C-alpha positions in Angstrom: -25.8 -7.1 -19.7 -27.6 -8.6 -16.7 -29.8 -6.8 -14.3 -30.7 -7.0 -10.6 -32.3 -3.8 -11.4 -29.2 -2.6 -13.3 -26.4 -4.9 -13.1 -23.2 -4.7 -15.2 -20.2 -7.0 -15.3 -17.0 -5.2 -14.5 -13.4 -6.3 -14.6 -11.1 -4.9 -12.0 -7.4 -4.7 -12.4 -4.8 -2.3 -11.1 -1.1 -2.2 -11.3 0.8 0.1 -9.0 4.5 0.6 -8.5 5.2 0.3 -4.8 2.3 -1.8 -3.5 0.3 -3.8 -6.1 -2.8 -6.0 -5.6 -4.1 -7.4 -8.8 -7.9 -7.5 -8.7 -7.9 -9.3 -12.1 -11.0 -11.5 -12.0 -14.4 -10.3 -13.1 -16.7 -8.9 -10.5 -20.4 -8.3 -11.1 -21.4 -5.0 -9.6 -24.7 -3.2 -9.8 -23.9 0.3 -10.8 -25.7 2.6 -8.5 -24.0 5.5 -6.7 -24.1 7.0 -3.2 -26.6 9.4 -1.8 -25.3 12.8 -3.0 -21.7 13.3 -2.4 -21.1 16.6 -0.7 -20.5 19.3 -3.4 -17.6 20.5 -1.3 -15.8 17.2 -1.9 -16.3 17.5 -5.7 -14.9 21.0 -5.7 -11.9 19.7 -3.8 -11.3 17.0 -6.4 -11.2 19.7 -9.1 -8.6 21.7 -7.2 -6.6 18.8 -5.7 -3.2 19.6 -7.4 -1.1 20.9 -4.5 1.8 19.3 -2.6 3.0 19.2 1.0 6.5 17.9 1.6 9.1 18.0 4.3 11.8 16.3 6.4 11.6 14.5 9.7 14.8 14.7 11.8 16.0 13.3 15.1 16.4 16.1 17.6 19.9 16.3 19.0 21.9 14.8 16.1 19.9 16.1 13.1 20.0 12.6 11.7 17.1 11.8 9.3 14.2 9.7 10.7 13.9 7.0 8.1 10.8 4.8 7.4 8.8 6.9 9.8 5.0 7.3 9.3 3.8 10.8 8.6 0.1 11.3 8.9 -1.7 14.2 7.3 -5.3 15.1 7.6 -7.9 17.8 6.9 -11.4 17.4 8.3 -12.6 20.2 6.1 -11.3 18.6 2.9 -12.2 15.1 4.1 -8.6 13.9 3.5 -6.5 11.4 5.5 -3.1 10.4 4.1 -0.2 8.4 5.6 3.3 8.1 4.0 6.7 6.8 5.0 9.8 9.0 5.0 12.6 7.9 2.7 16.1 7.1 3.8 16.9 10.8 4.1 13.9 11.5 6.2 11.9 13.2 3.3 8.2 12.8 2.7 5.8 14.1 0.1 2.1 14.1 -0.3 0.6 15.2 -3.6 -2.9 15.8 -5.0 -4.0 18.1 -2.2 -6.6 20.8 -2.3 -6.3 24.1 -0.3 -7.2 23.6 3.3 -5.8 23.5 6.9 -3.8 20.4 7.5 -2.7 18.7 10.6 0.6 16.8 10.2 1.6 14.4 12.9 4.6 12.1 13.3 4.2 9.4 16.0 6.9 6.8 16.7 7.6 4.5 19.6 10.4 5.8 21.8 9.8 9.5 20.6 7.5 12.3 21.7 4.9 13.0 18.9 5.9 15.8 16.5 3.0 17.8 15.3 2.3 21.0 13.2 -0.5 22.7 11.4 -0.2 24.1 7.9 -2.5 26.6 6.1 -2.1 25.3 2.6 -3.0 27.5 -0.3 -3.0 24.8 -3.0 0.5 25.2 -4.5 3.2 23.7 -2.5 4.5 23.7 1.1 7.7 22.5 2.8 7.9 21.5 6.4 10.5 20.3 8.9 9.6 18.2 12.0 11.8 16.9 14.7 11.4 13.8 16.9 12.5 14.2 20.4 13.7 11.1 22.3 11.6 10.0 25.2 14.4 8.4 27.2 15.1 5.4 25.0 18.3 3.6 24.6 20.8 4.5 21.9 20.2 1.1 20.3 16.5 1.8 20.0 17.2 5.3 18.7 19.4 4.0 16.0 16.6 1.8 14.7 15.0 5.0 13.4 18.1 6.2 11.7 18.9 3.1 9.7 16.6 0.1 9.4 18.7 -3.0 10.3 16.5 -5.1 8.0 17.1 -2.7 5.1 20.8 -3.0 5.6 20.5 -6.8 5.4 19.0 -6.7 2.0 21.8 -7.3 -0.5 22.2 -4.9 -3.4 21.5 -7.7 -5.9 18.2 -8.5 -4.2 17.2 -4.8 -4.2 18.1 -4.5 -7.9 16.1 -7.5 -9.0 13.1 -6.3 -6.9 13.3 -2.9 -8.6 13.4 -4.5 -12.0 10.5 -6.6 -11.1 8.4 -3.6 -10.2 9.4 -1.9 -13.5 8.4 -5.0 -15.5 5.1 -5.3 -13.6 4.3 -1.7 -14.3 4.8 -2.5 -18.0 2.6 -5.6 -17.6 5.5 -7.9 -18.6 4.5 -10.6 -16.2 7.1 -13.2 -17.2 9.9 -10.8 -16.7 8.5 -9.4 -13.4 8.1 -13.0 -12.0 11.6 -13.8 -12.9 13.0 -10.7 -11.2 10.9 -11.2 -8.0 12.0 -14.8 -7.8 15.7 -13.8 -8.1 15.2 -11.1 -5.5 13.7 -13.7 -3.1 16.5 -16.2 -3.8 19.1 -13.5 -3.1 17.4 -12.6 0.2 15.2 -15.4 1.4 13.5 -13.1 4.0 12.3 -10.6 1.3 8.6 -10.9 2.0 7.8 -7.9 -0.3 9.3 -9.9 -3.2 7.2 -13.0 -2.2 4.1 -10.8 -2.1 4.7 -9.5 -5.6 5.3 -13.1 -6.8 1.8 -13.7 -5.6 0.5 -10.7 -7.5 2.0 -12.0 -10.7 0.8 -15.6 -10.2 -2.7 -14.2 -9.6 -2.5 -12.2 -12.8 -1.5 -15.4 -14.6 -4.5 -17.2 -13.1 -2.4 -19.5 -10.9 -4.4 -18.9 -7.7 -2.8 -21.8 -5.7 0.7 -20.5 -6.4 -0.5 -17.0 -5.6 -1.9 -18.2 -2.3 1.4 -19.9 -1.4 3.4 -16.8 -2.2 1.1 -14.5 -0.2 1.2 -16.9 2.8 5.1 -17.0 2.5 5.1 -13.2 2.6 2.8 -13.2 5.6 4.9 -15.8 7.5 8.2 -14.1 6.8 6.8 -10.8 8.0 5.6 -12.3 11.2 2.0 -11.4 10.2 2.9 -7.7 10.1 2.7 -7.0 6.3 -0.8 -5.7 5.5 -0.5 -6.4 1.8 0.0 -10.1 2.4 -3.2 -10.1 4.3 -5.0 -8.2 1.5 -3.7 -10.8 -1.0 -4.8 -13.8 1.2 -8.1 -12.2 1.9 -8.8 -11.4 -1.8 -8.1 -15.0 -2.7 -10.6 -16.2 -0.1 -13.1 -13.7 -1.6 -12.5 -15.3 -5.1 -13.0 -18.8 -3.6 -16.3 -17.7 -2.2 -15.1 -17.8 1.4 -16.4 -14.3 2.0 -16.8 -14.3 5.7 -13.2 -15.5 6.0 -12.1 -12.9 3.6 -13.7 -10.1 5.6 -11.8 -11.2 8.8 -8.5 -11.5 7.0 -8.8 -8.1 5.2 -9.8 -6.4 8.5 -6.5 -7.7 9.9 -4.7 -6.0 7.0 -6.6 -2.8 7.5 -5.6 -2.8 11.2 -2.0 -3.2 10.2 -2.1 -0.4 7.6 -5.1 1.9 8.1 -3.7 4.4 5.5 -4.4 2.2 2.5 -7.5 3.0 0.4 -7.0 -0.3 -1.4 -7.5 -2.3 1.8 -10.8 -0.6 2.5 -11.9 -1.0 -1.1 -11.3 -4.8 -1.0 -13.0 -5.0 2.3 -16.0 -3.2 0.9 -16.2 -5.6 -2.0 -16.5 -8.5 0.4 -19.0 -6.8 2.6 -21.1 -6.0 -0.4 -21.2 -9.7 -1.4 -22.6 -10.4 2.1 -25.2 -7.7 1.5 -23.9 -5.8 4.5 -24.6 -2.5 2.7 -24.0 0.0 5.5 -20.6 -1.5 6.2 -19.7 -1.7 2.5 -20.6 2.0 2.2 -18.5 2.9 5.2 -15.5 1.0 3.7 -15.9 2.9 0.4 -16.0 6.2 2.1 -13.0 5.3 4.3 -11.1 4.6 1.0 -12.1 8.0 -0.3 -11.0 9.7 2.9 -7.6 8.4 2.3 -7.6 9.2 -1.4 -10.4 11.4 -2.8 -9.3 10.4 -6.3 -9.7 6.6 -5.7 -12.1 6.2 -8.6 -13.1 2.6 -8.0 -14.5 3.5 -4.6 -17.2 5.4 -6.4 -18.2 2.2 -8.2 -18.3 0.3 -4.9 -20.5 3.1 -3.5 -22.5 2.9 -6.7 -23.2 -0.8 -6.3 -24.1 -0.4 -2.7 -26.7 2.2 -3.5 -27.8 0.2 -6.5 -29.1 -2.5 -4.2 -31.1 0.2 -2.4 -32.6 1.3 -5.7 -31.5 4.9 -5.4 -31.1 5.6 -9.1 -30.6 9.4 -9.2 -27.8 9.1 -6.7 -26.4 6.4 -9.0 -25.9 8.8 -11.9 -23.9 11.2 -9.8 -21.6 8.5 -8.7 -21.0 7.2 -12.2 -20.4 10.7 -13.4 -17.8 11.2 -10.6 -16.0 8.0 -11.6 -16.0 9.0 -15.3 -14.6 12.4 -14.4 -11.8 10.8 -12.5 -11.2 8.0 -15.1 -12.5 9.2 -18.4 -10.3 6.7 -20.3 -9.9 3.9 -17.7 -10.1 0.2 -18.3 -13.7 0.1 -16.8 -14.9 3.5 -18.3 -16.8 2.0 -21.2 -18.5 -0.5 -19.0 -19.4 2.3 -16.7 -20.8 4.4 -19.5 -23.0 1.5 -20.6 -24.1 1.0 -17.1 -24.9 4.8 -16.9 -27.1 4.5 -20.0 -29.0 1.6 -18.5 -29.6 3.5 -15.3 -30.8 6.6 -17.3 -33.3 4.3 -18.9 -34.6 3.0 -15.5 -34.8 6.6 -14.2 -36.8 7.7 -17.3 -39.2 4.7 -17.0 -39.8 5.4 -13.3 -40.6 9.1 -14.0 -43.0 8.1 -16.7 -44.8 5.7 -14.4 -45.1 8.6 -11.8 
């Protein structure tokens, strides 16, 4: 264990199903938590087991609005979420505490659809309708069926799905094979190339990962946030931290709903010792997902550099409450013990 005052080496890795960014190299973080997190937020975490779901339809023909962004927020609960509707216009947001929520659907060519829901913490179903704002039929049809989605062959879809399944099981060789087959079957499949990059990074092949992320970025015309996150994270690993911040910020601008993007951005800002900005990024991640445990470690490290040790313990406890058996939990517990020692020593000196 090394100390800046209290410094613990942590290893970050996450495997998601839909959007995965492997943070698999070691990162040294000083484990010190934020100035007291509002007790209200902690109570929300305890009760955050509700669900809001619904359907978005196109007014006039009742066709489902597919792949449309639905934004849900509650200032009281400190929550901001954004999800895409599926091919039947359905959406679902889980892990919500009781509160008043504003739900907004905004799409080019349609008037905004908005509603407010008083949510008691169990479940709630909604229906929203998008009204055309005098666009052409061709433009309107884009929201009913994505042309690009129709272009993806069934074989490519199947291999991509198998790749995600194998990656979730940490079978890297199988997942890489499936993603490569998906890209071969549909050469414009930038999501597949992105996941090739994720696997290559997991295997320690950073050059190959960079090429795959760049391919995904090129194919998407620079509109795929996760490709930007991947390229930015590689720049971070290479020590090009200022460059990483610029690239990751572009990704956040493309997809402001992602807690992962703000977390990675915060890591880079922390390395530059831009503590206020790093703290803000961590809090932005938590606004989008109050249960995003690693954001508490990022906050912890930020406050560690400010030598705010009592706040540190609260942050570590919050992380351990959310991830009692996580991959980093034992390291966090060791860091917590070290901080307890520092706090005890300072009190004795007083």
